[in-house]
C-alpha positions in Angstrom: 181.2 134.7 160.2 183.8 136.7 158.4 181.9 138.4 155.7 183.0 140.9 152.4 180.4 143.6 152.1 180.9 146.7 149.8 179.8 149.6 152.1 178.7 153.6 150.9 182.3 155.0 152.7 179.4 158.7 153.7 177.2 156.3 155.0 179.5 154.4 157.4 181.3 157.5 158.7 177.9 159.2 158.9 176.4 156.9 160.9 180.0 156.5 163.3 179.4 160.3 164.0 175.9 159.7 164.7 176.2 156.9 167.1 180.0 157.5 168.0 180.6 153.9 167.4 184.4 153.5 166.0 184.8 149.8 164.8 183.0 148.2 162.1 181.8 145.5 163.6 180.0 147.0 166.2 178.3 149.8 164.2 176.9 147.6 162.0 175.4 145.4 164.7 174.3 148.1 166.2 172.3 149.1 162.7 171.0 145.7 162.0 169.8 145.4 165.7 167.3 149.5 165.4 166.5 147.7 161.6 164.6 144.5 163.3 163.0 147.0 165.6 162.0 148.7 163.4 160.2 146.0 161.5 159.0 144.4 164.1 157.3 147.4 165.2 156.1 148.2 161.8 154.1 144.4 161.7 153.1 144.8 165.3 151.6 148.1 164.5 149.8 146.4 160.9 148.3 142.7 163.2 146.8 145.7 165.5 143.9 146.7 164.7 141.0 149.5 165.2 137.2 149.2 166.2 135.2 152.8 166.0 132.0 151.6 168.3 133.9 150.7 171.2 132.6 151.9 174.8 134.6 152.4 177.6 134.8 150.5 179.8 133.9 150.9 183.3 136.6 151.3 186.5 135.4 149.9 190.0 135.7 152.4 192.9 138.5 151.6 194.8 
């Protein structure tokens, strides 16, 4: 899909330098994948709970 974007040139250049990705399309794909990964991790963390009174699980001796 083709889209016209107005990008901050400084951000684009910094992302290119840090990632080593020179092609704009590949750079944007990598950025979107990282953004999705970040927010997916945060969502999983929010879904997890804590139980302060959990007793240690007994392990069988082999």
